N, C-alpha and C positions, 0 to 999 in steps of 0.2 A: 428681716425675716423673709425668706423666700416665699414667693406666691404659691408655690407647690411643695408640699412636705408630707411626711408620714404621719398617719394617725390611726385611731382605732374606733370602730363603731361597735358599741357594747350592747349585746342584746341579753335576754334573760337566759339564753341557752348556750350562747358561745360568743367569743369576740372575734372580730374581723379585721385584720390589718388593711388599710386603704390608703391611697394617695389623696390628699386633701388640697383643694384649691380655694383660696379665699378671693371672693369677689367683693371688693369693698363698695360697689354700687348695688348690691343685692340686699333686700330686706328680708330674705327667706333662707332657710337652710334646706338643702336638696340631697336626697339619698337616692342611689339607684334601686329600682324595684326588685332587682335580684337579691338585694341584701335585707328585704323586708319579709318577716315572718307573719303570718296571720294574726298572731296574738299581739303583735305591735300596732296593727292597724286600728285606727280611731273609728273608722265608719264614716268620717266626714270628708268633705272636699273643700279645698281652698283655691281661690283664683290666684293666678300668677300672670303678670305682664312679662312677656318675653321680649328680647332685644330687638326684634323686628316690629314690636308694637302690638302684636296679636295677644289676646287674653284667653288663657286656657284654664280649665278646672283639673286639679290633681288631687288624688287621695293623700291623706296624711297619716302619719305614723309617729309614734313616740319612741325616742332613742335616748340612750346615754352616749355621750361623745367624749373622747380623751384625745384632743389635738392641741397644736400649739395655739390655736385661734379660739377654741371653745373646749372646756372641759368640766366635768362635774355637773350634776343635776340633769334633768330630763329636758329634751328639746323636741319640739313638734316640727317635723320635717316634711317637705313635699316629696312624693314617691314619683320619680320620673324614670322611664326608660332612657338611659343615657348612652349615647354612643361617643366614645372617647377615642381619639387618635393622638399618638405621640407626635409632637411638633419637633421639626429639625431645623 
């Protein structure tokens, strides 16, 4: 399976098609903050160690996912302002 594929972030008001990347070294699910609605936020923060070793706190939200990697059920995800660029 390709490391980047199509998937859906399912919210209670609409579905959003997204590109999904699987990081086999990650123990967390991450979603961009621009996909998070206020009703999905949990009001809690979780710690995350980044690739450079720094530890940061991020808000969490509950989502339903439909991807080749995860589907069905609710997932608690870290909400991050993600800047993505296409690699060539």
